[in-house]
Biopython code that builds the backbone (N, CA, C, O; Angstrom):
import numpy as np
from Bio.PDB.StructureBuilder import StructureBuilder

atoms = [
    (1, "MET", "N", (19.751, 74.431, 107.137)),
    (1, "MET", "CA", (18.651, 74.695, 108.027)),
    (1, "MET", "C", (17.556, 75.365, 107.205)),
    (1, "MET", "O", (17.823, 76.289, 106.436)),
    (2, "SER", "N", (16.360, 74.907, 107.368)),
    (2, "SER", "CA", (15.257, 75.497, 106.617)),
    (2, "SER", "C", (14.796, 76.784, 107.293)),
    (2, "SER", "O", (15.112, 77.044, 108.454)),
    (3, "VAL", "N", (14.052, 77.573, 106.547)),
    (3, "VAL", "CA", (13.590, 78.861, 107.056)),
    (3, "VAL", "C", (12.672, 78.674, 108.257)),
    (3, "VAL", "O", (12.683, 79.497, 109.173)),
    (4, "GLY", "N", (11.889, 77.623, 108.268)),
    (4, "GLY", "CA", (10.971, 77.382, 109.375)),
    (4, "GLY", "C", (11.670, 77.049, 110.682)),
    (4, "GLY", "O", (11.090, 77.219, 111.755)),
    (5, "MET", "N", (12.905, 76.578, 110.606)),
    (5, "MET", "CA", (13.661, 76.219, 111.813)),
    (5, "MET", "C", (14.405, 77.412, 112.402)),
    (5, "MET", "O", (14.833, 77.357, 113.555)),
    (6, "ALA", "N", (14.567, 78.480, 111.641)),
    (6, "ALA", "CA", (15.377, 79.616, 112.080)),
    (6, "ALA", "C", (14.874, 80.245, 113.380)),
    (6, "ALA", "O", (15.690, 80.509, 114.264)),
    (7, "PRO", "N", (13.570, 80.499, 113.541)),
    (7, "PRO", "CA", (13.140, 81.120, 114.802)),
    (7, "PRO", "C", (13.431, 80.261, 116.034)),
    (7, "PRO", "O", (13.849, 80.785, 117.066)),
    (8, "SER", "N", (13.217, 78.970, 115.935)),
    (8, "SER", "CA", (13.473, 78.121, 117.100)),
    (8, "SER", "C", (14.969, 78.008, 117.387)),
    (8, "SER", "O", (15.379, 77.947, 118.546)),
    (9, "ALA", "N", (15.780, 77.980, 116.336)),
    (9, "ALA", "CA", (17.229, 77.918, 116.538)),
    (9, "ALA", "C", (17.739, 79.207, 117.170)),
    (9, "ALA", "O", (18.595, 79.175, 118.055)),
    (10, "SER", "N", (17.214, 80.336, 116.715)),
    (10, "SER", "CA", (17.671, 81.606, 117.289)),
    (10, "SER", "C", (17.219, 81.741, 118.742)),
    (10, "SER", "O", (17.961, 82.266, 119.572)),
    (11, "MET", "N", (16.021, 81.276, 119.054)),
    (11, "MET", "CA", (15.560, 81.339, 120.442)),
    (11, "MET", "C", (16.377, 80.407, 121.335)),
    (11, "MET", "O", (16.640, 80.729, 122.494)),
    (12, "SER", "N", (16.776, 79.267, 120.804)),
    (12, "SER", "CA", (17.606, 78.373, 121.615)),
    (12, "SER", "C", (18.960, 79.009, 121.897)),
    (12, "SER", "O", (19.518, 78.830, 122.980)),
    (13, "MET", "N", (19.499, 79.760, 120.914)),
    (13, "MET", "CA", (20.757, 80.473, 121.153)),
    (13, "MET", "C", (20.570, 81.568, 122.201)),
    (13, "MET", "O", (21.430, 81.768, 123.058)),
    (14, "VAL", "N", (19.445, 82.273, 122.128)),
    (14, "VAL", "CA", (19.164, 83.318, 123.116)),
    (14, "VAL", "C", (19.082, 82.711, 124.510)),
    (14, "VAL", "O", (19.651, 83.256, 125.455)),
    (15, "TYR", "N", (18.380, 81.589, 124.649)),
    (15, "TYR", "CA", (18.243, 80.944, 125.953)),
    (15, "TYR", "C", (19.589, 80.442, 126.468)),
    (15, "TYR", "O", (19.869, 80.521, 127.664)),
    (16, "THR", "N", (20.416, 79.930, 125.569)),
    (16, "THR", "CA", (21.734, 79.443, 125.969)),
    (16, "THR", "C", (22.608, 80.587, 126.474)),
    (16, "THR", "O", (23.252, 80.472, 127.517)),
    (17, "VAL", "N", (22.625, 81.691, 125.728)),
    (17, "VAL", "CA", (23.424, 82.849, 126.136)),
    (17, "VAL", "C", (22.888, 83.430, 127.442)),
    (17, "VAL", "O", (23.663, 83.833, 128.310)),
    (18, "MET", "N", (21.570, 83.473, 127.579)),
    (18, "MET", "CA", (20.974, 83.996, 128.807)),
    (18, "MET", "C", (21.350, 83.121, 130.004)),
    (18, "MET", "O", (21.676, 83.639, 131.072)),
    (19, "ALA", "N", (21.306, 81.816, 129.831)),
    (19, "ALA", "CA", (21.673, 80.908, 130.922)),
    (19, "ALA", "C", (23.142, 81.074, 131.297)),
    (19, "ALA", "O", (23.489, 81.069, 132.478)),
    (20, "GLN", "N", (24.003, 81.220, 130.294)),
    (20, "GLN", "CA", (25.422, 81.410, 130.576)),
    (20, "GLN", "C", (25.660, 82.743, 131.284)),
    (20, "GLN", "O", (26.471, 82.820, 132.206)),
    (21, "THR", "N", (24.963, 83.779, 130.860)),
    (21, "THR", "CA", (25.112, 85.091, 131.484)),
    (21, "THR", "C", (24.656, 85.069, 132.933)),
    (21, "THR", "O", (25.324, 85.625, 133.805)),
    (22, "ILE", "N", (23.527, 84.432, 133.196)),
    (22, "ILE", "CA", (23.036, 84.330, 134.574)),
    (22, "ILE", "C", (24.023, 83.540, 135.431)),
    (22, "ILE", "O", (24.270, 83.889, 136.585)),
    (23, "GLY", "N", (24.580, 82.485, 134.866)),
    (23, "GLY", "CA", (25.581, 81.702, 135.589)),
    (23, "GLY", "C", (26.816, 82.519, 135.924)),
    (23, "GLY", "O", (27.363, 82.405, 137.021)),
    (24, "MET", "N", (27.259, 83.348, 134.974)),
    (24, "MET", "CA", (28.429, 84.194, 135.220)),
    (24, "MET", "C", (28.134, 85.244, 136.288)),
    (24, "MET", "O", (28.990, 85.539, 137.122)),
    (25, "VAL", "N", (26.929, 85.809, 136.265)),
    (25, "VAL", "CA", (26.549, 86.795, 137.276)),
    (25, "VAL", "C", (26.535, 86.152, 138.659)),
    (25, "VAL", "O", (27.017, 86.743, 139.625)),
    (26, "MET", "N", (25.984, 84.946, 138.756)),
    (26, "MET", "CA", (25.950, 84.254, 140.044)),
    (26, "MET", "C", (27.362, 83.926, 140.522)),
    (26, "MET", "O", (27.661, 84.049, 141.710)),
    (27, "HIS", "N", (28.221, 83.512, 139.610)),
    (27, "HIS", "CA", (29.607, 83.201, 139.964)),
    (27, "HIS", "C", (30.324, 84.457, 140.462)),
    (27, "HIS", "O", (31.032, 84.413, 141.468)),
    (28, "ASN", "N", (30.141, 85.569, 139.760)),
    (28, "ASN", "CA", (30.775, 86.814, 140.187)),
    (28, "ASN", "C", (30.270, 87.247, 141.558)),
    (28, "ASN", "O", (31.041, 87.746, 142.377)),
    (29, "GLY", "N", (28.988, 87.059, 141.809)),
    (29, "GLY", "CA", (28.437, 87.395, 143.121)),
    (29, "GLY", "C", (29.032, 86.547, 144.222)),
    (29, "GLY", "O", (29.340, 87.047, 145.304)),
    (30, "ALA", "N", (29.194, 85.260, 143.948)),
    (30, "ALA", "CA", (29.783, 84.359, 144.944)),
    (30, "ALA", "C", (31.243, 84.720, 145.201)),
    (30, "ALA", "O", (31.695, 84.695, 146.345)),
    (31, "GLU", "N", (31.983, 85.054, 144.144)),
    (31, "GLU", "CA", (33.385, 85.437, 144.314)),
    (31, "GLU", "C", (33.515, 86.741, 145.090)),
    (31, "GLU", "O", (34.417, 86.889, 145.914)),
    (32, "THR", "N", (32.620, 87.683, 144.829)),
    (32, "THR", "CA", (32.634, 88.951, 145.562)),
    (32, "THR", "C", (32.339, 88.724, 147.035)),
    (32, "THR", "O", (32.987, 89.308, 147.904)),
    (33, "GLN", "N", (31.355, 87.870, 147.315)),
    (33, "GLN", "CA", (31.010, 87.567, 148.703)),
    (33, "GLN", "C", (32.194, 86.906, 149.409)),
    (33, "GLN", "O", (32.481, 87.213, 150.566)),
    (34, "HIS", "N", (32.873, 86.009, 148.718)),
    (34, "HIS", "CA", (34.038, 85.342, 149.306)),
    (34, "HIS", "C", (35.135, 86.361, 149.620)),
    (34, "HIS", "O", (35.755, 86.307, 150.682)),
    (35, "GLY", "N", (35.368, 87.279, 148.698)),
    (35, "GLY", "CA", (36.372, 88.310, 148.929)),
    (35, "GLY", "C", (36.025, 89.197, 150.109)),
    (35, "GLY", "O", (36.898, 89.562, 150.896)),
    (36, "MET", "N", (34.749, 89.545, 150.234)),
    (36, "MET", "CA", (34.323, 90.377, 151.362)),
    (36, "MET", "C", (34.468, 89.627, 152.685)),
    (36, "MET", "O", (34.795, 90.233, 153.705)),
    (37, "GLN", "N", (34.229, 88.321, 152.677)),
    (37, "GLN", "CA", (34.422, 87.530, 153.891)),
    (37, "GLN", "C", (35.893, 87.497, 154.287)),
    (37, "GLN", "O", (36.220, 87.535, 155.474)),
    (38, "GLN", "N", (36.782, 87.427, 153.295)),
    (38, "GLN", "CA", (38.214, 87.447, 153.595)),
    (38, "GLN", "C", (38.627, 88.790, 154.194)),
    (38, "GLN", "O", (39.429, 88.839, 155.127)),
    (39, "ILE", "N", (38.078, 89.873, 153.657)),
    (39, "ILE", "CA", (38.387, 91.200, 154.190)),
    (39, "ILE", "C", (37.872, 91.329, 155.620)),
    (39, "ILE", "O", (38.565, 91.864, 156.485)),
    (40, "ALA", "N", (36.661, 90.842, 155.870)),
    (40, "ALA", "CA", (36.090, 90.909, 157.223)),
    (40, "ALA", "C", (36.920, 90.092, 158.202)),
    (40, "ALA", "O", (37.142, 90.521, 159.334)),
    (41, "ALA", "N", (37.381, 88.918, 157.778)),
    (41, "ALA", "CA", (38.207, 88.086, 158.656)),
    (41, "ALA", "C", (39.536, 88.770, 158.953)),
    (41, "ALA", "O", (40.018, 88.722, 160.085)),
    (42, "ALA", "N", (40.130, 89.403, 157.951)),
    (42, "ALA", "CA", (41.393, 90.108, 158.169)),
    (42, "ALA", "C", (41.202, 91.292, 159.110)),
    (42, "ALA", "O", (42.047, 91.546, 159.969)),
    (43, "ALA", "N", (40.097, 92.016, 158.952)),
    (43, "ALA", "CA", (39.826, 93.155, 159.839)),
    (43, "ALA", "C", (39.604, 92.687, 161.269)),
    (43, "ALA", "O", (40.078, 93.324, 162.210)),
    (44, "THR", "N", (38.891, 91.580, 161.442)),
    (44, "THR", "CA", (38.657, 91.036, 162.783)),
    (44, "THR", "C", (39.966, 90.587, 163.419)),
    (44, "THR", "O", (40.206, 90.841, 164.600)),
    (45, "THR", "N", (40.803, 89.928, 162.647)),
    (45, "THR", "CA", (42.101, 89.476, 163.154)),
    (45, "THR", "C", (42.963, 90.659, 163.571)),
    (45, "THR", "O", (43.597, 90.633, 164.626)),
    (46, "GLN", "N", (42.984, 91.694, 162.740)),
    (46, "GLN", "CA", (43.784, 92.879, 163.064)),
    (46, "GLN", "C", (43.257, 93.578, 164.316)),
    (46, "GLN", "O", (44.041, 94.040, 165.145)),
    (47, "THR", "N", (41.945, 93.657, 164.452)),
    (47, "THR", "CA", (41.348, 94.282, 165.636)),
    (47, "THR", "C", (41.695, 93.498, 166.894)),
    (47, "THR", "O", (42.049, 94.086, 167.916)),
    (48, "CYS", "N", (41.597, 92.177, 166.826)),
    (48, "CYS", "CA", (41.960, 91.339, 167.982)),
    (48, "CYS", "C", (43.432, 91.507, 168.336)),
    (48, "CYS", "O", (43.784, 91.562, 169.514)),
    (49, "ALA", "N", (44.291, 91.590, 167.330)),
    (49, "ALA", "CA", (45.721, 91.783, 167.589)),
    (49, "ALA", "C", (45.972, 93.122, 168.268)),
    (49, "ALA", "O", (46.809, 93.216, 169.165)),
    (50, "MET", "N", (45.251, 94.160, 167.845)),
    (50, "MET", "CA", (45.413, 95.477, 168.467)),
    (50, "MET", "C", (44.923, 95.466, 169.912)),
    (50, "MET", "O", (45.548, 96.069, 170.784)),
    (51, "ILE", "N", (43.808, 94.783, 170.170)),
    (51, "ILE", "CA", (43.284, 94.687, 171.535)),
    (51, "ILE", "C", (44.271, 93.944, 172.428)),
    (51, "ILE", "O", (44.530, 94.364, 173.556)),
    (52, "LEU", "N", (44.820, 92.842, 171.927)),
    (52, "LEU", "CA", (45.798, 92.085, 172.711)),
    (52, "LEU", "C", (47.060, 92.902, 172.958)),
    (52, "LEU", "O", (47.645, 92.827, 174.038)),
    (53, "ALA", "N", (47.483, 93.681, 171.967)),
    (53, "ALA", "CA", (48.676, 94.511, 172.138)),
    (53, "ALA", "C", (48.435, 95.589, 173.184)),
    (53, "ALA", "O", (49.321, 95.883, 173.986)),
    (54, "LEU", "N", (47.258, 96.174, 173.184)),
    (54, "LEU", "CA", (46.939, 97.187, 174.195)),
    (54, "LEU", "C", (46.868, 96.571, 175.587)),
    (54, "LEU", "O", (47.300, 97.182, 176.566)),
    (55, "GLY", "N", (46.323, 95.361, 175.672)),
    (55, "GLY", "CA", (46.242, 94.675, 176.960)),
    (55, "GLY", "C", (47.614, 94.319, 177.492)),
    (55, "GLY", "O", (47.863, 94.434, 178.692)),
    (56, "ALA", "N", (48.506, 93.887, 176.615)),
    (56, "ALA", "CA", (49.859, 93.521, 177.042)),
    (56, "ALA", "C", (50.655, 94.762, 177.430)),
    (56, "ALA", "O", (51.494, 94.701, 178.329)),
    (57, "ALA", "N", (50.404, 95.875, 176.768)),
    (57, "ALA", "CA", (51.139, 97.109, 177.078)),
    (57, "ALA", "C", (50.693, 97.690, 178.415)),
    (57, "ALA", "O", (51.468, 98.368, 179.089)),
    (58, "GLY", "N", (49.445, 97.425, 178.800)),
    (58, "GLY", "CA", (48.933, 97.967, 180.053)),
    (58, "GLY", "C", (49.385, 97.196, 181.275)),
    (58, "GLY", "O", (49.260, 97.702, 182.390)),
    (59, "GLN", "N", (49.898, 96.007, 181.110)),
    (59, "GLN", "CA", (50.286, 95.184, 182.267)),
    (59, "GLN", "C", (51.713, 95.389, 182.642)),
    (59, "GLN", "O", (52.197, 94.773, 183.591)),
]
sb = StructureBuilder()
sb.init_structure("model")
sb.init_model(0)
sb.init_chain("A")
sb.init_seg("    ")
for serial, (resi, resn, name, xyz) in enumerate(atoms, 1):
    if name == "N":
        sb.init_residue(resn, " ", resi, " ")
    sb.init_atom(name, np.array(xyz, "f"), 0.0, 1.0, " ", f" {name:<3s}", serial, name[0])
structure = sb.get_structure()
Protein backbone atom coordinates (compact mmCIF):
# COMPACT_ATOMS: atom_id res chain seq x y z
CA MET A 1 0.00 0.00 0.00
CA SER A 2 1.42 3.37 -0.90
CA VAL A 3 1.65 6.22 1.56
CA GLY A 4 -1.03 8.18 -0.29
CA MET A 5 -3.56 5.37 0.24
CA ALA A 6 -3.02 5.12 4.01
CA PRO A 7 -5.44 7.90 5.07
CA SER A 8 -8.31 6.54 3.00
CA ALA A 9 -7.66 2.98 4.15
CA SER A 10 -7.58 4.04 7.79
CA MET A 11 -10.80 6.03 7.41
CA SER A 12 -12.50 3.06 5.79
CA MET A 13 -11.48 0.95 8.80
CA VAL A 14 -12.84 3.61 11.15
CA TYR A 15 -16.16 3.68 9.27
CA THR A 16 -16.36 -0.11 9.28
CA VAL A 17 -15.73 -0.34 13.03
CA MET A 18 -18.18 2.49 13.68
CA ALA A 19 -20.88 0.75 11.63
CA GLN A 20 -20.29 -2.52 13.46
CA THR A 21 -20.40 -0.77 16.84
CA ILE A 22 -23.65 1.00 16.01
CA GLY A 23 -25.11 -2.31 14.86
CA MET A 24 -24.11 -3.98 18.12
CA VAL A 25 -25.62 -1.14 20.16
CA MET A 26 -28.90 -1.44 18.24
CA HIS A 27 -28.91 -5.22 18.70
CA ASN A 28 -28.30 -4.88 22.44
CA GLY A 29 -31.13 -2.36 22.68
CA ALA A 30 -33.51 -4.68 20.87
CA GLU A 31 -32.52 -7.62 23.10
CA THR A 32 -33.01 -5.50 26.22
CA GLN A 33 -36.44 -4.39 25.02
CA HIS A 34 -37.39 -8.01 24.33
CA GLY A 35 -36.29 -9.03 27.82
CA MET A 36 -38.30 -6.22 29.40
CA GLN A 37 -41.38 -7.29 27.42
CA GLN A 38 -40.96 -10.82 28.76
CA ILE A 39 -40.72 -9.50 32.32
CA ALA A 40 -43.83 -7.35 31.81
CA ALA A 41 -45.76 -10.32 30.41
CA ALA A 42 -44.73 -12.50 33.35
CA ALA A 43 -45.76 -9.79 35.83
CA THR A 44 -49.13 -9.39 34.11
CA THR A 45 -49.70 -13.15 34.13
CA GLN A 46 -48.81 -13.38 37.81
CA THR A 47 -51.11 -10.47 38.67
CA CYS A 48 -54.01 -12.06 36.77
CA ALA A 49 -53.39 -15.37 38.55
CA MET A 50 -53.46 -13.61 41.93
CA ILE A 51 -56.71 -11.80 41.05
CA LEU A 52 -58.32 -15.07 39.94
CA ALA A 53 -57.13 -16.81 43.11
CA LEU A 54 -58.62 -14.07 45.27
CA GLY A 55 -61.89 -14.26 43.34
CA ALA A 56 -62.08 -18.04 43.73
CA ALA A 57 -61.29 -17.83 47.45
CA GLY A 58 -64.09 -15.32 48.00
CA GLN A 59 -66.80 -17.53 46.50
